[in-house]
All heavy atoms as a GROMACS GRO file, in nm:
protein
  575
    1MET      N    1  -0.426  -0.986   1.187
    1MET     CA    2  -0.448  -0.854   1.152
    1MET      C    3  -0.381  -0.758   1.241
    1MET      O    4  -0.326  -0.661   1.197
    1MET     CB    5  -0.601  -0.829   1.147
    1MET     CG    6  -0.686  -0.900   1.055
    1MET     SD    7  -0.657  -0.828   0.885
    1MET     CE    8  -0.761  -0.942   0.793
    2ALA      N    9  -0.387  -0.782   1.371
    2ALA     CA   10  -0.322  -0.698   1.467
    2ALA      C   11  -0.175  -0.688   1.441
    2ALA      O   12  -0.112  -0.580   1.451
    2ALA     CB   13  -0.356  -0.747   1.614
    3GLN      N   14  -0.112  -0.798   1.422
    3GLN     CA   15   0.036  -0.803   1.386
    3GLN      C   16   0.068  -0.723   1.265
    3GLN      O   17   0.168  -0.657   1.264
    3GLN     CB   18   0.089  -0.945   1.377
    3GLN     CG   19   0.236  -0.954   1.364
    3GLN     CD   20   0.304  -0.884   1.487
    3GLN    OE1   21   0.273  -0.928   1.605
    3GLN    NE2   22   0.406  -0.808   1.462
    4GLU      N   23  -0.017  -0.733   1.156
    4GLU     CA   24   0.004  -0.666   1.033
    4GLU      C   25   0.000  -0.505   1.052
    4GLU      O   26   0.079  -0.431   1.018
    4GLU     CB   27  -0.100  -0.696   0.935
    4GLU     CG   28  -0.081  -0.826   0.872
    4GLU     CD   29   0.018  -0.824   0.756
    4GLU    OE1   30   0.062  -0.720   0.711
    4GLU    OE2   31   0.059  -0.942   0.724
    5ILE      N   32  -0.105  -0.465   1.146
    5ILE     CA   33  -0.116  -0.314   1.181
    5ILE      C   34   0.013  -0.285   1.259
    5ILE      O   35   0.067  -0.178   1.226
    5ILE     CB   36  -0.232  -0.303   1.252
    5ILE    CG1   37  -0.361  -0.322   1.171
    5ILE    CG2   38  -0.235  -0.154   1.320
    5ILE    CD1   39  -0.493  -0.335   1.248
    6LEU      N   40   0.054  -0.355   1.356
    6LEU     CA   41   0.165  -0.319   1.439
    6LEU      C   42   0.300  -0.324   1.360
    6LEU      O   43   0.382  -0.232   1.381
    6LEU     CB   44   0.175  -0.416   1.556
    6LEU     CG   45   0.074  -0.394   1.668
    6LEU    CD1   46   0.076  -0.508   1.772
    6LEU    CD2   47   0.072  -0.260   1.727
    7THR      N   48   0.307  -0.404   1.257
    7THR     CA   49   0.427  -0.409   1.188
    7THR      C   50   0.436  -0.301   1.087
    7THR      O   51   0.536  -0.218   1.080
    7THR     CB   52   0.439  -0.549   1.112
    7THR    OG1   53   0.440  -0.656   1.204
    7THR    CG2   54   0.567  -0.553   1.024
    8THR      N   55   0.319  -0.275   1.012
    8THR     CA   56   0.319  -0.173   0.925
    8THR      C   57   0.327  -0.022   0.978
    8THR      O   58   0.395   0.069   0.920
    8THR     CB   59   0.196  -0.193   0.826
    8THR    OG1   60   0.200  -0.311   0.769
    8THR    CG2   61   0.194  -0.070   0.714
    9PHE      N   62   0.252  -0.006   1.090
    9PHE     CA   63   0.239   0.124   1.152
    9PHE      C   64   0.307   0.138   1.274
    9PHE      O   65   0.263   0.184   1.381
    9PHE     CB   66   0.088   0.167   1.167
    9PHE     CG   67   0.022   0.161   1.025
    9PHE    CD1   68  -0.076   0.069   1.006
    9PHE    CD2   69   0.042   0.258   0.934
    9PHE    CE1   70  -0.139   0.067   0.878
    9PHE    CE2   71  -0.020   0.257   0.809
    9PHE     CZ   72  -0.114   0.165   0.787
   10SER      N   73   0.422   0.076   1.288
   10SER     CA   74   0.492   0.055   1.422
   10SER      C   75   0.529   0.193   1.487
   10SER      O   76   0.515   0.200   1.612
   10SER     CB   77   0.631  -0.028   1.417
   10SER     OG   78   0.717   0.035   1.311
   11GLU      N   79   0.559   0.288   1.406
   11GLU     CA   80   0.591   0.422   1.469
   11GLU      C   81   0.475   0.501   1.496
   11GLU      O   82   0.470   0.597   1.582
   11GLU     CB   83   0.685   0.497   1.367
   11GLU     CG   84   0.828   0.425   1.356
   11GLU     CD   85   0.917   0.507   1.260
   11GLU    OE1   86   0.888   0.623   1.232
   11GLU    OE2   87   1.009   0.443   1.215
   12GLU      N   88   0.366   0.478   1.421
   12GLU     CA   89   0.240   0.564   1.443
   12GLU      C   90   0.135   0.494   1.539
   12GLU      O   91   0.061   0.571   1.603
   12GLU     CB   92   0.163   0.572   1.310
   12GLU     CG   93   0.242   0.648   1.195
   12GLU     CD   94   0.340   0.543   1.124
   12GLU    OE1   95   0.346   0.433   1.144
   12GLU    OE2   96   0.405   0.595   1.031
   13THR      N   97   0.143   0.369   1.574
   13THR     CA   98   0.048   0.304   1.655
   13THR      C   99   0.097   0.278   1.789
   13THR      O  100   0.207   0.230   1.804
   13THR     CB  101   0.017   0.162   1.584
   13THR    OG1  102  -0.032   0.182   1.457
   13THR    CG2  103  -0.098   0.097   1.662
   14GLY      N  104   0.015   0.319   1.894
   14GLY     CA  105   0.056   0.295   2.030
   14GLY      C  106   0.018   0.157   2.075
   14GLY      O  107   0.095   0.092   2.144
   15ALA      N  108  -0.099   0.112   2.035
   15ALA     CA  109  -0.144  -0.021   2.077
   15ALA      C  110  -0.261  -0.068   1.984
   15ALA      O  111  -0.328   0.010   1.919
   15ALA     CB  112  -0.199  -0.013   2.214
   16VAL      N  113  -0.283  -0.201   1.980
   16VAL     CA  114  -0.393  -0.263   1.913
   16VAL      C  115  -0.474  -0.344   2.022
   16VAL      O  116  -0.404  -0.419   2.091
   16VAL     CB  117  -0.353  -0.353   1.799
   16VAL    CG1  118  -0.466  -0.434   1.747
   16VAL    CG2  119  -0.290  -0.272   1.692
   17THR      N  120  -0.591  -0.314   2.038
   17THR     CA  121  -0.668  -0.380   2.144
   17THR      C  122  -0.773  -0.477   2.071
   17THR      O  123  -0.849  -0.431   1.986
   17THR     CB  124  -0.748  -0.282   2.231
   17THR    OG1  125  -0.653  -0.186   2.282
   17THR    CG2  126  -0.818  -0.348   2.343
   18LEU      N  127  -0.775  -0.597   2.116
   18LEU     CA  128  -0.871  -0.700   2.074
   18LEU      C  129  -0.983  -0.705   2.174
   18LEU      O  130  -0.959  -0.739   2.293
   18LEU     CB  131  -0.817  -0.834   2.047
   18LEU     CG  132  -0.692  -0.825   1.945
   18LEU    CD1  133  -0.623  -0.976   1.942
   18LEU    CD2  134  -0.732  -0.790   1.812
   19VAL      N  135  -1.107  -0.692   2.126
   19VAL     CA  136  -1.222  -0.700   2.229
   19VAL      C  137  -1.315  -0.815   2.168
   19VAL      O  138  -1.367  -0.812   2.061
   19VAL     CB  139  -1.297  -0.565   2.223
   19VAL    CG1  140  -1.423  -0.576   2.320
   19VAL    CG2  141  -1.209  -0.450   2.260
   20PRO      N  142  -1.332  -0.914   2.256
   20PRO     CA  143  -1.422  -1.029   2.214
   20PRO      C  144  -1.568  -0.985   2.197
   20PRO      O  145  -1.612  -0.896   2.274
   20PRO     CB  146  -1.410  -1.135   2.324
   20PRO     CG  147  -1.332  -1.055   2.442
   20PRO     CD  148  -1.274  -0.932   2.388
   21GLY      N  149  -1.636  -1.042   2.102
   21GLY     CA  150  -1.773  -1.008   2.081
   21GLY      C  151  -1.846  -1.140   2.052
   21GLY      O  152  -1.787  -1.240   2.035
   22THR      N  153  -1.977  -1.127   2.030
   22THR     CA  154  -2.066  -1.240   2.002
   22THR      C  155  -2.155  -1.200   1.874
   22THR      O  156  -2.154  -1.079   1.838
   22THR     CB  157  -2.152  -1.271   2.116
   22THR    OG1  158  -2.240  -1.165   2.147
   22THR    CG2  159  -2.069  -1.321   2.238
   23GLY      N  160  -2.219  -1.289   1.808
   23GLY     CA  161  -2.310  -1.271   1.708
   23GLY      C  162  -2.248  -1.239   1.578
   23GLY      O  163  -2.309  -1.163   1.502
   24GLY      N  164  -2.125  -1.279   1.557
   24GLY     CA  165  -2.058  -1.247   1.426
   24GLY      C  166  -2.006  -1.112   1.410
   24GLY      O  167  -1.987  -1.068   1.296
   25THR      N  168  -1.994  -1.041   1.515
   25THR     CA  169  -1.936  -0.902   1.504
   25THR      C  170  -1.786  -0.899   1.479
   25THR      O  171  -1.702  -0.986   1.528
   25THR     CB  172  -1.960  -0.826   1.641
   25THR    OG1  173  -2.095  -0.830   1.670
   25THR    CG2  174  -1.904  -0.686   1.644
   26PHE      N  175  -1.749  -0.824   1.380
   26PHE     CA  176  -1.608  -0.801   1.343
   26PHE      C  177  -1.599  -0.657   1.295
   26PHE      O  178  -1.638  -0.638   1.188
   26PHE     CB  179  -1.552  -0.904   1.244
   26PHE     CG  180  -1.404  -0.890   1.214
   26PHE    CD1  181  -1.308  -0.957   1.297
   26PHE    CD2  182  -1.363  -0.806   1.105
   26PHE    CE1  183  -1.180  -0.934   1.271
   26PHE    CE2  184  -1.226  -0.793   1.088
   26PHE     CZ  185  -1.134  -0.844   1.166
   27THR      N  186  -1.542  -0.575   1.383
   27THR     CA  187  -1.526  -0.429   1.339
   27THR      C  188  -1.390  -0.388   1.381
   27THR      O  189  -1.327  -0.433   1.468
   27THR     CB  190  -1.631  -0.338   1.410
   27THR    OG1  191  -1.622  -0.348   1.545
   27THR    CG2  192  -1.774  -0.359   1.367
   28ILE      N  193  -1.344  -0.304   1.295
   28ILE     CA  194  -1.213  -0.240   1.320
   28ILE      C  195  -1.236  -0.090   1.334
   28ILE      O  196  -1.286  -0.023   1.243
   28ILE     CB  197  -1.112  -0.270   1.220
   28ILE    CG1  198  -1.082  -0.419   1.221
   28ILE    CG2  199  -0.975  -0.194   1.247
   28ILE    CD1  200  -0.998  -0.477   1.100
   29THR      N  201  -1.203  -0.024   1.451
   29THR     CA  202  -1.225   0.118   1.461
   29THR      C  203  -1.088   0.181   1.511
   29THR      O  204  -0.997   0.113   1.572
   29THR     CB  205  -1.323   0.152   1.576
   29THR    OG1  206  -1.299   0.090   1.697
   29THR    CG2  207  -1.464   0.102   1.528
   30CYS      N  208  -1.074   0.306   1.484
   30CYS     CA  209  -0.965   0.382   1.534
   30CYS      C  210  -1.008   0.514   1.578
   30CYS      O  211  -1.070   0.592   1.498
   30CYS     CB  212  -0.855   0.389   1.426
   30CYS     SG  213  -0.702   0.466   1.479
   31ASN      N  214  -0.984   0.553   1.696
   31ASN     CA  215  -1.033   0.676   1.755
   31ASN      C  216  -1.175   0.692   1.733
   31ASN      O  217  -1.221   0.797   1.693
   31ASN     CB  218  -0.947   0.804   1.702
   31ASN     CG  219  -0.810   0.784   1.738
   31ASN    OD1  220  -0.766   0.731   1.824
   31ASN    ND2  221  -0.721   0.827   1.642
   32GLU      N  222  -1.256   0.592   1.748
   32GLU     CA  223  -1.398   0.576   1.725
   32GLU      C  224  -1.439   0.597   1.587
   32GLU      O  225  -1.564   0.601   1.552
   32GLU     CB  226  -1.475   0.690   1.824
   32GLU     CG  227  -1.446   0.665   1.965
   32GLU     CD  228  -1.510   0.763   2.056
   32GLU    OE1  229  -1.625   0.815   2.018
   32GLU    OE2  230  -1.472   0.776   2.173
   33ASP      N  231  -1.355   0.603   1.484
   33ASP     CA  232  -1.387   0.601   1.351
   33ASP      C  233  -1.385   0.462   1.291
   33ASP      O  234  -1.295   0.379   1.316
   33ASP     CB  235  -1.276   0.681   1.266
   33ASP     CG  236  -1.273   0.832   1.301
   33ASP    OD1  237  -1.390   0.884   1.329
   33ASP    OD2  238  -1.182   0.895   1.295
   34MET      N  239  -1.493   0.422   1.222
   34MET     CA  240  -1.513   0.287   1.167
   34MET      C  241  -1.412   0.272   1.056
   34MET      O  242  -1.421   0.357   0.948
   34MET     CB  243  -1.653   0.262   1.126
   34MET     CG  244  -1.682   0.127   1.068
   34MET     SD  245  -1.656  -0.006   1.191
   34MET     CE  246  -1.791   0.042   1.308
   35ILE      N  247  -1.336   0.176   1.057
   35ILE     CA  248  -1.242   0.140   0.943
   35ILE      C  249  -1.293   0.021   0.865
   35ILE      O  250  -1.291   0.027   0.747
   35ILE     CB  251  -1.092   0.108   1.007
   35ILE    CG1  252  -1.036   0.215   1.086
   35ILE    CG2  253  -0.999   0.074   0.882
   35ILE    CD1  254  -1.016   0.349   1.022
   36TRP      N  255  -1.349  -0.078   0.938
   36TRP     CA  256  -1.400  -0.196   0.874
   36TRP      C  257  -1.521  -0.247   0.950
   36TRP      O  258  -1.508  -0.255   1.088
   36TRP     CB  259  -1.299  -0.304   0.862
   36TRP     CG  260  -1.342  -0.415   0.774
   36TRP    CD1  261  -1.412  -0.538   0.821
   36TRP    CD2  262  -1.329  -0.437   0.637
   36TRP    NE1  263  -1.433  -0.611   0.713
   36TRP    CE2  264  -1.389  -0.567   0.600
   36TRP    CE3  265  -1.275  -0.354   0.533
   36TRP    CZ2  266  -1.394  -0.605   0.465
   36TRP    CZ3  267  -1.291  -0.402   0.408
   36TRP    CH2  268  -1.347  -0.519   0.377
   37ASP      N  269  -1.626  -0.294   0.890
   37ASP     CA  270  -1.739  -0.365   0.953
   37ASP      C  271  -1.779  -0.473   0.874
   37ASP      O  272  -1.808  -0.462   0.744
   37ASP     CB  273  -1.856  -0.265   0.977
   37ASP     CG  274  -1.981  -0.331   1.040
   37ASP    OD1  275  -1.958  -0.424   1.116
   37ASP    OD2  276  -2.091  -0.295   1.004
   38ARG      N  277  -1.770  -0.593   0.933
   38ARG     CA  278  -1.787  -0.710   0.853
   38ARG      C  279  -1.923  -0.714   0.787
   38ARG      O  280  -1.951  -0.755   0.673
   38ARG     CB  281  -1.786  -0.845   0.954
   38ARG     CG  282  -1.805  -0.970   0.870
   38ARG     CD  283  -1.822  -1.082   0.970
   38ARG     NE  284  -1.942  -1.079   1.043
   38ARG     CZ  285  -2.066  -1.113   1.005
   38ARG    NH1  286  -2.082  -1.158   0.884
   38ARG    NH2  287  -2.170  -1.110   1.088
   39LYS      N  288  -2.033  -0.676   0.856
   39LYS     CA  289  -2.159  -0.662   0.797
   39LYS      C  290  -2.176  -0.568   0.687
   39LYS      O  291  -2.235  -0.597   0.576
   39LYS     CB  292  -2.267  -0.647   0.901
   39LYS     CG  293  -2.284  -0.756   0.999
   39LYS     CD  294  -2.378  -0.735   1.116
   39LYS     CE  295  -2.373  -0.856   1.207
   39LYS     NZ  296  -2.476  -0.839   1.311
   40THR      N  297  -2.123  -0.446   0.700
   40THR     CA  298  -2.128  -0.353   0.593
   40THR      C  299  -2.039  -0.370   0.474
   40THR      O  300  -2.076  -0.358   0.358
   40THR     CB  301  -2.096  -0.208   0.652
   40THR    OG1  302  -2.186  -0.180   0.762
   40THR    CG2  303  -2.103  -0.098   0.556
   41ASP      N  304  -1.922  -0.415   0.505
   41ASP     CA  305  -1.818  -0.433   0.409
   41ASP      C  306  -1.818  -0.581   0.349
   41ASP      O  307  -1.736  -0.604   0.249
   41ASP     CB  308  -1.682  -0.400   0.469
   41ASP     CG  309  -1.665  -0.249   0.495
   41ASP    OD1  310  -1.693  -0.170   0.404
   41ASP    OD2  311  -1.638  -0.221   0.611
   42GLY      N  312  -1.892  -0.657   0.402
   42GLY     CA  313  -1.902  -0.798   0.336
   42GLY      C  314  -1.794  -0.894   0.382
   42GLY      O  315  -1.719  -0.935   0.281
   43GLY      N  316  -1.778  -0.924   0.499
   43GLY     CA  317  -1.674  -1.020   0.538
   43GLY      C  318  -1.555  -0.968   0.605
   43GLY      O  319  -1.563  -0.861   0.674
   44PHE      N  320  -1.444  -1.029   0.592
   44PHE     CA  321  -1.328  -0.994   0.660
   44PHE      C  322  -1.230  -0.933   0.563
   44PHE      O  323  -1.217  -0.967   0.442
   44PHE     CB  324  -1.256  -1.122   0.721
   44PHE     CG  325  -1.342  -1.178   0.831
   44PHE    CD1  326  -1.418  -1.285   0.789
   44PHE    CD2  327  -1.352  -1.129   0.946
   44PHE    CE1  328  -1.507  -1.346   0.886
   44PHE    CE2  329  -1.436  -1.186   1.044
   44PHE     CZ  330  -1.519  -1.289   1.013
   45PRO      N  331  -1.159  -0.825   0.600
   45PRO     CA  332  -1.056  -0.755   0.504
   45PRO      C  333  -0.947  -0.835   0.473
   45PRO      O  334  -0.892  -0.916   0.562
   45PRO     CB  335  -1.030  -0.634   0.571
   45PRO     CG  336  -1.025  -0.664   0.712
   45PRO     CD  337  -1.146  -0.770   0.738
   46GLU      N  338  -0.884  -0.814   0.355
   46GLU     CA  339  -0.750  -0.866   0.329
   46GLU      C  340  -0.654  -0.774   0.396
   46GLU      O  341  -0.698  -0.654   0.412
   46GLU     CB  342  -0.723  -0.874   0.176
   46GLU     CG  343  -0.808  -0.962   0.092
   46GLU     CD  344  -0.761  -0.961  -0.049
   46GLU    OE1  345  -0.653  -0.920  -0.082
   46GLU    OE2  346  -0.865  -0.983  -0.125
   47ALA      N  347  -0.544  -0.808   0.430
   47ALA     CA  348  -0.450  -0.733   0.505
   47ALA      C  349  -0.413  -0.603   0.429
   47ALA      O  350  -0.406  -0.492   0.482
   47ALA     CB  351  -0.317  -0.801   0.535
   48LYS      N  352  -0.396  -0.611   0.294
   48LYS     CA  353  -0.365  -0.504   0.210
   48LYS      C  354  -0.464  -0.400   0.212
   48LYS      O  355  -0.439  -0.280   0.227
   48LYS     CB  356  -0.344  -0.552   0.067
   48LYS     CG  357  -0.324  -0.442  -0.038
   48LYS     CD  358  -0.316  -0.507  -0.175
   48LYS     CE  359  -0.302  -0.400  -0.272
   48LYS     NZ  360  -0.280  -0.448  -0.417
   49ILE      N  361  -0.591  -0.438   0.205
   49ILE     CA  362  -0.702  -0.341   0.206
   49ILE      C  363  -0.716  -0.276   0.342
   49ILE      O  364  -0.739  -0.154   0.354
   49ILE     CB  365  -0.836  -0.410   0.162
   49ILE    CG1  366  -0.826  -0.477   0.032
   49ILE    CG2  367  -0.954  -0.322   0.187
   49ILE    CD1  368  -0.810  -0.385  -0.078
   50LEU      N  369  -0.703  -0.353   0.456
   50LEU     CA  370  -0.712  -0.301   0.592
   50LEU      C  371  -0.605  -0.186   0.608
   50LEU      O  372  -0.632  -0.082   0.659
   50LEU     CB  373  -0.697  -0.401   0.685
   50LEU     CG  374  -0.697  -0.356   0.836
   50LEU    CD1  375  -0.818  -0.280   0.867
   50LEU    CD2  376  -0.686  -0.470   0.931
   51LYS      N  377  -0.475  -0.230   0.560
   51LYS     CA  378  -0.375  -0.122   0.584
   51LYS      C  379  -0.396  -0.001   0.492
   51LYS      O  380  -0.362   0.111   0.542
   51LYS     CB  381  -0.239  -0.190   0.546
   51LYS     CG  382  -0.198  -0.296   0.645
   51LYS     CD  383  -0.062  -0.347   0.628
   51LYS     CE  384  -0.044  -0.446   0.517
   51LYS     NZ  385   0.092  -0.509   0.512
   52GLN      N  386  -0.447  -0.012   0.376
   52GLN     CA  387  -0.478   0.100   0.285
   52GLN      C  388  -0.586   0.188   0.348
   52GLN      O  389  -0.577   0.305   0.353
   52GLN     CB  390  -0.516   0.051   0.142
   52GLN     CG  391  -0.412  -0.003   0.066
   52GLN     CD  392  -0.458  -0.054  -0.065
   52GLN    OE1  393  -0.567  -0.090  -0.078
   52GLN    NE2  394  -0.365  -0.074  -0.158
   53ARG      N  395  -0.679   0.122   0.404
   53ARG     CA  396  -0.793   0.210   0.474
   53ARG      C  397  -0.747   0.287   0.596
   53ARG      O  398  -0.770   0.397   0.622
   53ARG     CB  399  -0.917   0.117   0.522
   53ARG     CG  400  -1.002   0.084   0.404
   53ARG     CD  401  -1.126   0.025   0.442
   53ARG     NE  402  -1.214  -0.027   0.346
   53ARG     CZ  403  -1.324  -0.067   0.348
   53ARG    NH1  404  -1.389  -0.074   0.477
   53ARG    NH2  405  -1.397  -0.103   0.249
   54LEU      N  406  -0.662   0.213   0.674
   54LEU     CA  407  -0.613   0.279   0.792
   54LEU      C  408  -0.522   0.390   0.746
   54LEU      O  409  -0.528   0.503   0.808
   54LEU     CB  410  -0.527   0.178   0.878
   54LEU     CG  411  -0.606   0.086   0.969
   54LEU    CD1  412  -0.513  -0.024   1.012
   54LEU    CD2  413  -0.660   0.165   1.085
   55ARG      N  414  -0.424   0.366   0.663
   55ARG     CA  415  -0.336   0.473   0.614
   55ARG      C  416  -0.412   0.592   0.552
   55ARG      O  417  -0.394   0.707   0.589
   55ARG     CB  418  -0.240   0.416   0.508
   55ARG     CG  419  -0.130   0.506   0.459
   55ARG     CD  420  -0.170   0.600   0.339
   55ARG     NE  421  -0.244   0.540   0.244
   55ARG     CZ  422  -0.194   0.472   0.134
   55ARG    NH1  423  -0.056   0.465   0.115
   55ARG    NH2  424  -0.266   0.417   0.038
   56ASP      N  425  -0.513   0.566   0.467
   56ASP     CA  426  -0.590   0.665   0.394
   56ASP      C  427  -0.654   0.760   0.502
   56ASP      O  428  -0.668   0.879   0.478
   56ASP     CB  429  -0.692   0.612   0.300
   56ASP     CG  430  -0.611   0.551   0.184
   56ASP    OD1  431  -0.497   0.564   0.162
   56ASP    OD2  432  -0.693   0.471   0.099
   57GLN      N  433  -0.708   0.702   0.603
   57GLN     CA  434  -0.789   0.781   0.703
   57GLN      C  435  -0.693   0.847   0.809
   57GLN      O  436  -0.728   0.958   0.848
   57GLN     CB  437  -0.882   0.682   0.785
   57GLN     CG  438  -0.976   0.763   0.872
   57GLN     CD  439  -1.103   0.682   0.907
   57GLN    OE1  440  -1.134   0.587   0.846
   57GLN    NE2  441  -1.174   0.731   0.997
   58LEU      N  442  -0.584   0.782   0.849
   58LEU     CA  443  -0.498   0.835   0.957
   58LEU      C  444  -0.371   0.903   0.915
   58LEU      O  445  -0.324   1.001   0.980
   58LEU     CB  446  -0.478   0.720   1.051
   58LEU     CG  447  -0.605   0.668   1.115
   58LEU    CD1  448  -0.579   0.532   1.179
   58LEU    CD2  449  -0.681   0.766   1.205
   59TRP      N  450  -0.299   0.844   0.822
   59TRP     CA  451  -0.168   0.882   0.781
   59TRP      C  452  -0.155   0.891   0.626
   59TRP      O  453  -0.073   0.810   0.566
   59TRP     CB  454  -0.066   0.788   0.833
   59TRP     CG  455  -0.073   0.765   0.980
   59TRP    CD1  456  -0.039   0.859   1.085
   59TRP    CD2  457  -0.118   0.656   1.045
   59TRP    NE1  458  -0.072   0.800   1.202
   59TRP    CE2  459  -0.120   0.676   1.179
   59TRP    CE3  460  -0.172   0.531   1.005
   59TRP    CZ2  461  -0.161   0.590   1.278
   59TRP    CZ3  462  -0.215   0.445   1.102
   59TRP    CH2  463  -0.207   0.468   1.233
   60PRO      N  464  -0.239   0.979   0.557
   60PRO     CA  465  -0.250   0.978   0.412
   60PRO      C  466  -0.106   0.998   0.346
   60PRO      O  467  -0.096   0.958   0.223
   60PRO     CB  468  -0.345   1.089   0.378
   60PRO     CG  469  -0.364   1.156   0.502
   60PRO     CD  470  -0.319   1.081   0.614
   61GLU      N  471  -0.014   1.050   0.404
   61GLU     CA  472   0.105   1.077   0.342
   61GLU      C  473   0.210   0.952   0.346
   61GLU      O  474   0.311   0.959   0.282
   61GLU     CB  475   0.187   1.205   0.403
   61GLU     CG  476   0.240   1.178   0.546
   61GLU     CD  477   0.120   1.172   0.657
   61GLU    OE1  478   0.008   1.207   0.634
   61GLU    OE2  479   0.160   1.139   0.779
   62LYS      N  480   0.168   0.857   0.426
   62LYS     CA  481   0.260   0.738   0.451
   62LYS      C  482   0.254   0.640   0.338
   62LYS      O  483   0.155   0.596   0.301
   62LYS     CB  484   0.213   0.664   0.582
   62LYS     CG  485   0.314   0.541   0.608
   62LYS     CD  486   0.277   0.482   0.739
   62LYS     CE  487   0.363   0.359   0.774
   62LYS     NZ  488   0.505   0.396   0.793
   63PRO      N  489   0.378   0.616   0.274
   63PRO     CA  490   0.374   0.517   0.156
   63PRO      C  491   0.364   0.373   0.216
   63PRO      O  492   0.420   0.346   0.324
   63PRO     CB  493   0.504   0.544   0.093
   63PRO     CG  494   0.598   0.598   0.202
   63PRO     CD  495   0.497   0.679   0.289
   64LEU      N  496   0.299   0.293   0.149
   64LEU     CA  497   0.302   0.152   0.196
   64LEU      C  498   0.365   0.053   0.117
   64LEU      O  499   0.349  -0.070   0.132
   64LEU     CB  500   0.144   0.104   0.208
   64LEU     CG  501   0.048   0.173   0.306
   64LEU    CD1  502  -0.092   0.119   0.295
   64LEU    CD2  503   0.102   0.151   0.440
   65GLY      N  504   0.459   0.101   0.030
   65GLY     CA  505   0.540   0.007  -0.054
   65GLY      C  506   0.449  -0.081  -0.136
   65GLY      O  507   0.366  -0.034  -0.214
   66HIS      N  508   0.474  -0.210  -0.130
   66HIS     CA  509   0.414  -0.316  -0.215
   66HIS      C  510   0.254  -0.304  -0.199
   66HIS      O  511   0.181  -0.350  -0.288
   66HIS     CB  512   0.464  -0.446  -0.196
   66HIS     CG  513   0.422  -0.516  -0.069
   66HIS    ND1  514   0.509  -0.476   0.047
   66HIS    CD2  515   0.330  -0.596  -0.024
   66HIS    CE1  516   0.454  -0.548   0.149
   66HIS    NE2  517   0.347  -0.617   0.104
   67SER      N  518   0.204  -0.264  -0.080
   67SER     CA  519   0.063  -0.261  -0.054
   67SER      C  520   0.000  -0.151  -0.135
   67SER      O  521  -0.130  -0.146  -0.148
   67SER     CB  522   0.027  -0.251   0.085
   67SER     OG  523   0.062  -0.364   0.165
   68ASP      N  524   0.074  -0.061  -0.186
   68ASP     CA  525   0.013   0.057  -0.269
   68ASP      C  526  -0.007   0.019  -0.416
   68ASP      O  527  -0.071   0.087  -0.486
   68ASP     CB  528   0.107   0.181  -0.265
   68ASP     CG  529   0.075   0.269  -0.138
   68ASP    OD1  530  -0.040   0.257  -0.083
   68ASP    OD2  531   0.168   0.338  -0.090
   69ARG      N  532   0.069  -0.080  -0.444
   69ARG     CA  533   0.055  -0.122  -0.592
   69ARG      C  534  -0.076  -0.191  -0.624
   69ARG      O  535  -0.126  -0.268  -0.547
   69ARG     CB  536   0.181  -0.216  -0.630
   69ARG     CG  537   0.309  -0.160  -0.614
   69ARG     CD  538   0.417  -0.255  -0.665
   69ARG     NE  539   0.547  -0.208  -0.614
   69ARG     CZ  540   0.623  -0.276  -0.549
   69ARG    NH1  541   0.609  -0.404  -0.535
   69ARG    NH2  542   0.737  -0.231  -0.508
   70SER      N  543  -0.136  -0.150  -0.743
   70SER     CA  544  -0.255  -0.214  -0.790
   70SER      C  545  -0.222  -0.352  -0.842
   70SER      O  546  -0.110  -0.385  -0.881
   70SER     CB  547  -0.334  -0.134  -0.887
   70SER     OG  548  -0.247  -0.124  -1.009
   71GLU      N  549  -0.322  -0.438  -0.848
   71GLU     CA  550  -0.306  -0.570  -0.898
   71GLU      C  551  -0.256  -0.570  -1.046
   71GLU      O  552  -0.192  -0.663  -1.090
   71GLU     CB  553  -0.443  -0.648  -0.892
   71GLU     CG  554  -0.491  -0.661  -0.755
   71GLU     CD  555  -0.400  -0.750  -0.660
   71GLU    OE1  556  -0.344  -0.850  -0.708
   71GLU    OE2  557  -0.376  -0.706  -0.543
   72SER      N  558  -0.305  -0.466  -1.124
   72SER     CA  559  -0.272  -0.467  -1.260
   72SER      C  560  -0.135  -0.418  -1.290
   72SER      O  561  -0.077  -0.444  -1.400
   72SER     CB  562  -0.370  -0.379  -1.348
   72SER     OG  563  -0.354  -0.250  -1.286
   73SER      N  564  -0.061  -0.352  -1.188
   73SER     CA  565   0.074  -0.311  -1.216
   73SER      C  566   0.187  -0.402  -1.189
   73SER      O  567   0.305  -0.371  -1.182
   73SER     CB  568   0.105  -0.179  -1.132
   73SER     OG  569   0.096  -0.203  -0.991
   74SER      N  570   0.152  -0.535  -1.161
   74SER     CA  571   0.253  -0.635  -1.133
   74SER      C  572   0.337  -0.662  -1.246
   74SER      O  573   0.299  -0.670  -1.362
   74SER     CB  574   0.184  -0.764  -1.085
   74SER     OG  575   0.092  -0.737  -0.976
   0.00000   0.00000   0.00000
């Protein structure tokens, strides 16, 4: 996931920090804004969904190419 974020948002992202946790915690935050929470969102995100959420919250004008296409438009 970290590599996907760094690759997709290479010009916008300064760093990705991984913080170990216990008890099944898996959250993704950016500037203290919750992007993904395993318990609330029901598991782990697909890379496409994670990138869309990050983009929508932080860089809404940035196109994501193939990640912007819906499943039905293939």
